C-alpha positions, 0 to 999 in steps of 0.5 A: 453475504459472506461476512465473518459473524465474529468480526461483525459482532466485534465491530458492532460492540465497538460501535455501541460502546463508543460515546456517540454509538458511532465510529469513523469509517477509518476505525471500521476499515481498520477492524475489517482488515486488521482486527487481531483475530478476525480481520482480513489480513490477520486471518486465513481469509487473505488470499493473493494470487491468480488461483483462488485469490482476491487480487494479484500484485506485480511479483505474482506475474514474474521474477522480472519485477523484483529483479528490475527493482533490484537493479535500482537498489544496487545503484542506490547502494553505489551512489551512497558509497557502498555502505555495509550494511545496506539495509533494504526494508520492505514494508508489507511483503505480501507472500514474500515473492518480491523478497525472494526474487530480489535476494535470489537475483543478488545471490546469483548476479551480485554476490558482493552486494548480497553479502553487504545487504541487510534485508528486513521485512516489516509485516503486520499480518501474522498469516502473511508473515508465516508464509514469508518465513516459510518461503524465505527460510534459506535466505538472510531475512529478519522480521520486525515492527516498524516502531521497533527500529530505532531513530536514524538506524537505517542506511539504505532504502525503505520500500513498499509495493501496494501497501498504502492503498490498504491503510484505513482511510477517513471518508468525507462528504460535502453538505451545503459546502461544509466538510462532514465526516462519514461515520459508521453505526449499527442497527443492533443494540448492546444487549443483542450483541452481548447475548450469550452464545448467539445462534449461528443463523442469527441475523448479522448486525447491519452497518449504517453510514451517518454524516457528522462533524469531522472527528479531527481538525487534521481532515481540514488541514489535509486539504491545506497540505495538498492545495485543494479548496473544497469551498471553491464552488467547483465541488457538488453537494454530496461530493464524497472521497477519502483522506489517508491520515494513516499514510502521513503517520506512517511516512513520519515514522519511516522518515524518522527511522531513515538515517540516510538513503531513500524511500521508494513507494509503488502504488496506484493513485494520483496527484491531489488535483486528479484525486480530488477532481470534482468529477470524481464525486464518489472517491476511489474506495474499492473492495476486492473479493475473488478477483472481482471488485465493487464499492460496498465495504459492508458486505463480505466483512473480514473476507475481502480486501478494502483499498483506496487510491494513494494521494501522491501529492500528500506523500511528497509534501508531508515527506518534505516536512519530515526531511524527505526530499522529492527525487522523482515521480514516474509511472511504473511502466516507464520506471521498469523500461528505464531499468531494462524491461524493454531489453528483457522483452526483446530477448525473449525471442532468442531464448530456447524455451517452449513457445507456450512458456515464452508467450506466457512470459511476454504476456506477463512483462507486457502486463507490467507495462500496461498503462491502464493496469500495473504500468499506470501505478505511481513510483515515488522516490524520496531521499534523506541526508544525501550529499550534493554529489549524490543527489546530482547522480540521476537514478536509473529508474527515473531516467526516461529515454528521449 
């Protein structure tokens, strides 16, 4: 298939120089997506959008998604007493469309908030960061690494849209009721991999899975955190799924950097009881290549996105340990309706635009609501260091009409 040969060679080299000639699936996924030179998100391979992309996100549909989110951030600013600056930290900003829609909306509709706002983007992909900087060059945005933000430095909101699903995950399986981790090895030896100037038609290394003892006790501890008992007898032999330890590490850092305010996370996923349902016996890992999805991460290496659903129970419970209070969890469709999406759909009929444009916009808004698609995404909101009077003010996006 269409794999990057240099990336495959780098992964194979990492495997053959590892102590047991194997690496965790999380290490494989990390290199496939984030290798500094050849990873999917580090190279020109990453493509987002309808035309020639591998996948699209809510901001690709219309500015409405960002504008409705902007309404929620505005209310957060007001609840916190209108601090200056109010920092919006977007983590994993894609093409920069969401930032563009939010900032343009504030510039036109809420100039006071626009002046008080500090917009920060945390972006790991150099290719996407470059695209963001071109798109947002006329707007007040700064870029930084999450680890470069000092502790307790942010008053405002950390937020992300479809970020955590692309964090590298550990994979596990059950053998005779025992937790075993999935590792990746290769059919090539170090001598073959390091051969000088390999011919372009030389066969790529094949990646092979093996199961062995877990690489860290954190994998077993994870199930204590989310309240899942894999030894209950309900799980079949060969049951397989994922554990996103990287999400917990990321949330620890976010909680540390937030002095006061909110964390808003939008992604596709489930509570733990649904995620680790015994009937979902092959996990949630998916690969996206040219708007088609499949479950084989060992083809199109470096040329496709690899994702896994998010366990929102883990984020809630780990956040609690990090000082984040759970404000609410809701489906994206309901969240956007509470912020005014219904009124926007109703108003389309009264707008003077060509019919084709009106129908296109209506279709886009309905896609944001679709419970089998984007509307079924989860929205998790957590807070830190809010006063009782602030906590008592319900967030508009979590207020579902009776």
